[in-house]
N, C-alpha and C positions, 0 to 999 in steps of 0.2 A: 214526863215523858213516857209515853206507852214504852212497852218492851220490845214491840217489833219495829217501831216507826223510826225515823232518824230524825226527826223534827218534833218539837212540841206540839201537841195538839193545841188549836186555838180557841176551841171552846165554840166554834160556829157550826151550826148544824149543817150548812151545805159544805163546808169544808170537810167536815168528817165523812159527811154521805159521798162527797166525791172520792177520797179517800179509800174507800171501801170498794164502789162499783163505778167510778168515775171514769173508766176508760170503756172502748167501744166492745172487746172482748168481753169483758165481765159481764156487761149487759145481754149480750148476744148469748152467753152460756147461761144466765138467769132465765131470759127467753125461751132457750131451748128446755130448758128442765122444768119451767113453770107452765108454757104454753105447748109446745110441740111434744110433751111426755118422754123425751130424751132420759136415757137412764145410766148409759155407758159412756165410757172414755172413748169407744170407737164411734158411737155414734154421733158424739159431740166432732169429733175430727171430720165426719162425713158432711157436715152442714155445709151449705153451699156459700158461705162465705169466704170458706177456704183458709181456716186457722192452721198456722203450724204447729206440729207436736209440741216444739219446744217451749211456743206462746200458752198454748192450752195447758201444759203442765204448770206453767209459772204462775197462770190466772186461777186453776183449780187449786193449787197451794194457797194463793192468797185469799181466796173466798173461802176455804176450808178454815184458815187462821182466824179471817173475821167472822165466822160463826154463820156464814149465808148458805154454804153448801156442807153437805154430810157425805163421805163416803163409808159404804160399809161392802163386806164381803158378798159376794153374789151366791145365794145358797143353792142356785142350780149348777154354778162352776166356781169352786173356791180359788181358781187361778185368776179370776177377775172380780173387779168390783161394781158395785152400783152406787150412783151419786143420786142424792135428793135435795131440795131445799130444806134448811130448816125452818122453824116456826119464824125465827128472824128473816129469814129469805122470803119466806110466803107473805110475810108482811109486807114486800114491796109491790103487791098486787096493785094497788091503787096507783104508784108510780109508773108501772107497766101500762094501766090503762090511759094515764096522762099523757105517756111517750106516745102510744100508739095514735091517740087521738090527734096529738099535735103533728107528729110525722105523716098520719094519713091526711092531715088537711092541706101539708105543704110539700109532700112528696111529689118530686119532678120527674119520676121514674117513667120511662114509656108505659109499663104496664105495671103499676104498683100492684101489691099483694093486699088486697081490700078484707080479706076473711077476718081476721082478728078485729080490723077497724069497724068493720059492721056490725060485729058481734058486740064489742064494747058500746057503739053507739047505742044498740037496740037493747042489749041486756047487761049493762055494765055491773049491776050488783050481782048478776048470776055468774059473770065471767071472773070478779074477784073473788067469789066464793069459790070457786072451782080450783082456781090457784091455793087458795088458804087451806082447802081441803085435800089436797094431792099429799100423797105418801104417809098421811097420819095412820091409816089402818094397815100399811103395807107390812109392819114389823109383826 
């Protein structure tokens, strides 16, 4: 049993993946860091999905504990922190591509947001490489 979990790991890759990022908010946080270029807690709170402060704090702690997100002090303002995806988090790029393609195909919204969908359809390799390259040279 892992030290942070309440139940033994089953060994199933899907079970493990869902235990790390299997809720709406975690994937939206990963999206904002990977695609939208968000770096701060305040920017994450400003997202149009309307995450509450307590849920954001909970999910950020979970993603840090799981090695998906890393927090570091902001060199421009030592009272605030910057967030970025770790290499493990950036390796979610192909998953994000698949979710975008699936969601773009079946989205029933009156005005679907197609920018990422169109980018993945036309330039998938570049899209994923941009995510994998983010923050690697920021230190």
